[in-house]
C-alpha positions in Angstrom: 12.3 18.6 -19.8 13.0 15.1 -18.5 11.5 12.1 -20.3 10.3 9.1 -18.3 8.9 6.0 -20.0 5.6 4.8 -18.6 7.1 1.3 -18.5 9.2 2.5 -15.6 6.0 3.6 -13.9 4.5 0.1 -14.5 7.6 -1.6 -13.0 7.5 0.7 -9.9 3.8 0.1 -9.3 4.2 -3.7 -9.6 6.9 -3.6 -6.9 5.0 -1.3 -4.7 1.9 -3.5 -4.8 3.9 -6.4 -3.4 6.0 -4.5 -0.9 3.1 -2.6 0.6 1.3 -5.8 1.2 4.2 -7.7 2.6 6.1 -5.2 4.7 4.4 -3.0 7.3 5.9 0.5 7.4 8.4 1.1 10.3 6.4 3.9 11.8 3.3 1.7 12.1 5.4 -1.1 13.6 6.8 1.4 16.2 3.3 2.7 17.0 2.1 -0.9 17.6 5.1 -1.6 19.9 4.3 1.5 21.9 0.7 0.5 22.1 1.6 -2.9 23.4 3.6 -1.3 26.1 0.8 1.1 27.1 -2.2 -1.3 26.8 -3.6 -2.1 30.3 -5.8 -5.0 29.3 -4.0 -8.4 29.4 -6.0 -9.6 26.4 -5.3 -6.4 24.6 -1.6 -6.7 25.2 -1.7 -10.3 23.9 -3.6 -9.3 20.7 -1.1 -6.5 20.0 1.8 -8.9 20.4 0.1 -11.3 18.0 -0.3 -8.5 15.5 3.4 -7.7 15.8 4.3 -11.4 15.4 2.1 -11.6 12.4 3.8 -8.7 10.6 7.2 -10.2 11.4 6.1 -13.5 9.8 4.8 -11.6 6.7 8.1 -9.8 6.5 10.4 -12.8 6.9 8.3 -15.2 4.7 7.4 -12.6 2.1 3.7 -13.1 2.3 0.8 -10.7 2.7 0.2 -9.1 6.2 -3.6 -9.6 5.7 -5.7 -11.8 3.5 -7.5 -8.7 2.3 -4.9 -7.2 0.1 -7.1 -4.3 -0.7 -8.3 -2.2 -3.6 -5.3 -0.6 -5.2 -5.2 3.1 -4.3 -2.5 5.1 -6.1 -1.4 8.6 -5.5 0.9 9.9 -8.2 2.6 13.3 -8.3 4.0 14.2 -11.7 6.6 17.0 -12.0 5.6 19.7 -14.5 9.0 19.3 -16.1 8.4 15.6 -16.9 7.4 14.3 -20.2 5.9 10.8 -20.0 6.6 8.6 -23.0 5.6 5.3 -24.4 1.9 5.1 -23.6 -1.0 6.1 -21.4 -0.1 6.7 -17.7 -3.4 5.3 -16.4 -3.0 2.1 -18.4 0.7 1.9 -17.2 -0.5 2.1 -13.6 -3.2 -0.5 -14.1 -0.7 -2.8 -15.8 1.6 -2.5 -12.8 -1.3 -3.5 -10.5 -2.1 -6.5 -12.7 1.5 -7.7 -12.6 1.9 -7.0 -8.9 -1.2 -8.7 -7.7 -0.4 -11.8 -9.9 3.3 -12.0 -9.1 2.8 -11.3 -5.4 -0.1 -13.9 -5.1 -2.3 -11.1 -3.7 -6.0 -11.5 -3.5 -8.0 -9.8 -6.2 -10.9 -7.9 -4.7 -12.2 -5.6 -7.4 -15.6 -6.2 -9.0 -16.6 -4.7 -12.3 -20.2 -3.6 -11.6 -20.8 -2.5 -8.0 -24.6 -3.0 -8.3 -25.6 -5.8 -10.6 -23.1 -8.5 -11.7 -20.4 -7.8 -9.1 -18.1 -10.0 -11.2 -14.5 -10.1 -10.1 -12.2 -8.4 -12.7 -9.6 -11.0 -12.0 -6.6 -8.7 -11.7 -7.6 -6.1 -9.1 -7.9 -3.4 -11.7 -9.0 -0.7 -12.3 -6.9 1.0 -9.6 -8.2 4.2 -7.9 -5.8 6.8 -9.2 -5.3 10.3 -7.7 -3.0 12.3 -9.9 -1.5 15.8 -9.2 0.9 18.0 -11.1 3.7 19.4 -8.9 6.9 21.4 -9.4 10.1 19.6 -10.6 11.2 16.8 -12.9 10.4 13.8 -10.8 7.4 11.4 -10.4 6.4 10.3 -6.9 4.1 7.2 -6.6 2.4 6.1 -3.3 0.7 2.8 -3.3 -1.9 2.5 -0.4 -3.9 -0.7 -0.7 -7.2 -0.2 1.2 -9.1 -3.2 2.7 -12.9 -3.4 2.7 -13.3 -3.7 6.5 -11.8 -0.3 7.3 -13.1 1.5 4.2 -16.7 0.3 4.9 -16.5 2.0 8.3 -15.6 5.4 6.9 -18.1 8.2 6.7 -18.8 11.8 5.5 -21.0 14.5 6.8 -22.0 17.9 5.5 -22.1 19.8 8.8 -23.2 23.4 9.4 -20.5 25.9 10.2 -22.4 26.6 13.5 -21.7 22.9 14.5 -18.1 24.0 15.0 -15.4 22.0 16.7 -17.8 20.2 19.0 -19.9 19.0 16.0 -16.7 17.8 14.3 -15.7 15.8 17.4 -19.2 14.3 17.8 -19.2 13.1 14.2 -15.7 11.6 14.4 -16.4 9.9 17.8 -19.8 8.6 16.6 -18.2 7.2 13.5 -15.5 5.3 15.4 -17.9 4.1 18.0 -20.3 2.7 15.4 -17.4 1.0 13.6 -16.5 -0.9 16.8 -14.3 -4.0 16.0 -15.1 -4.0 12.3 -12.1 -2.1 11.0 -9.6 -4.3 13.0 -8.4 -1.9 15.7 -6.1 -0.4 16.7 -7.0 2.0 13.9 -5.6 5.2 12.4 -8.2 7.8 11.9 -7.8 10.2 9.0 -10.1 13.3 9.1 -10.6 15.7 6.3 -12.2 19.0 7.1 -13.2 21.6 4.5 -13.2 22.0 0.8 -16.2 20.3 -0.8 -17.7 16.8 -0.3 -15.1 15.1 -2.5 -12.2 17.2 -1.3 -12.9 16.4 2.3 -13.0 12.6 1.5 -9.7 12.8 -0.4 -7.7 14.7 2.2 -9.1 12.4 4.9 -7.5 9.5 2.9 -4.3 11.4 2.3 -4.1 12.0 6.1 -3.6 8.3 6.6 -0.2 8.5 4.7 1.3 10.8 7.3 3.9 9.3 9.7 1.9 7.8 12.5 1.5 10.3 15.4 3.0 13.2 13.4 0.8 16.1 14.4 -0.6 18.9 12.2 1.7 22.0 11.8 -1.4 24.1 12.8 -1.5 24.3 16.6 -5.3 24.3 16.9 -5.6 21.3 14.6 -2.8 19.5 16.4 -4.7 20.0 19.7 -7.9 18.7 18.2 -5.9 15.6 17.1 -4.7 15.0 20.6 -8.2 15.5 22.1 -9.9 13.1 19.6 -7.2 10.4 20.2 -7.8 10.6 23.9 -11.5 10.5 23.6 -11.5 7.6 21.0 -9.3 5.6 23.3 -11.7 6.3 26.2 -14.4 4.5 24.2 -12.9 1.2 25.4 -13.2 -0.7 22.1 -9.6 -1.8 22.4 -7.4 -4.1 20.2 -9.6 -6.1 17.8 -12.6 -4.9 19.7 -12.0 -7.0 22.8 -11.7 -4.0 25.1 -8.8 -2.0 26.3 -7.1 1.4 26.3 -5.8 1.4 22.7 -8.5 1.7 20.1 -6.5 4.1 17.9 -2.8 4.6 17.3 -3.3 8.2 15.9 -5.7 10.8 14.6 -4.5 12.7 11.6 -6.4 15.8 10.5 -6.0 17.6 7.2 -7.9 20.8 6.4 -8.8 22.9 3.3 -10.5 26.2 2.8 -14.3 25.9 2.5 -17.4 27.8 1.3 -18.8 30.2 3.8 -22.0 28.0 4.1 -20.2 24.6 4.4 -18.4 22.5 6.8 -17.7 19.1 5.1 -16.1 16.5 7.4 -14.9 13.1 6.3 -13.5 10.2 8.4 -11.4 7.6 6.7 -10.6 4.7 9.0 -7.5 2.6 8.5 -6.9 -0.8 10.1 -3.8 -1.7 12.1 -2.3 -3.0 8.8 -1.7 0.6 7.6 -0.1 -0.3 4.4 1.6 2.1 2.1 4.9 2.3 0.2 6.3 4.9 -2.2 8.8 5.4 -4.9 10.3 8.5 -6.5 11.5 8.3 -10.1 
């Protein structure tokens, strides 16, 4: 049994909050560079170059890529041979978020009551925490700040099994088309299919963490990813919604076994600032 102090978790989360907001992942940067080379619209090309310039400024000057530094979404995988010591793991994660958003001069976007007061909590907590127990004696933390513009354009549908692949495609395309310029394209489209309502939404979000353009290991699912990407880019929304060939950088689909009567489908849209960083302790 390996012991890990929750203070180490706090320190890691603090650093990840800052780094994920300052430094765009290399795979996202590469996808944007490829998009700039492929884009046919002169305005679209210019916008993609501006996006690339913006992330370089953020990287070199150590400032946020976007003013919306997101709600803190944390995926934590805890090895079953780990014993956490020194306090509550949830509070440790939230303390890391408090410190990170303060030290990194990141915008605090969390309100305490979503219906009535909508008073800002002042420190971007509580974080959204997704925890899982895995094999081994390590802890893996993924910080994925999620901005409101892209999250608001996400959707979920409880389709009928008879809707099949065509029904899934219609729902995904309709969701992206309705979103238009709001999620700051070019976007990454995470799709979760199967499980239950909440499972589909969760795996759709986790799909966004995959290396951009890395296809599913399941051949039929990989082909559906390719078809959807092509059809989404045929919508003509383009970079920042000004028209063009590149509306999405990738479509990532995750699946899970479902009830015989169900076909849940969730679409989680990510903006071009596809921020996420991880640490293994």
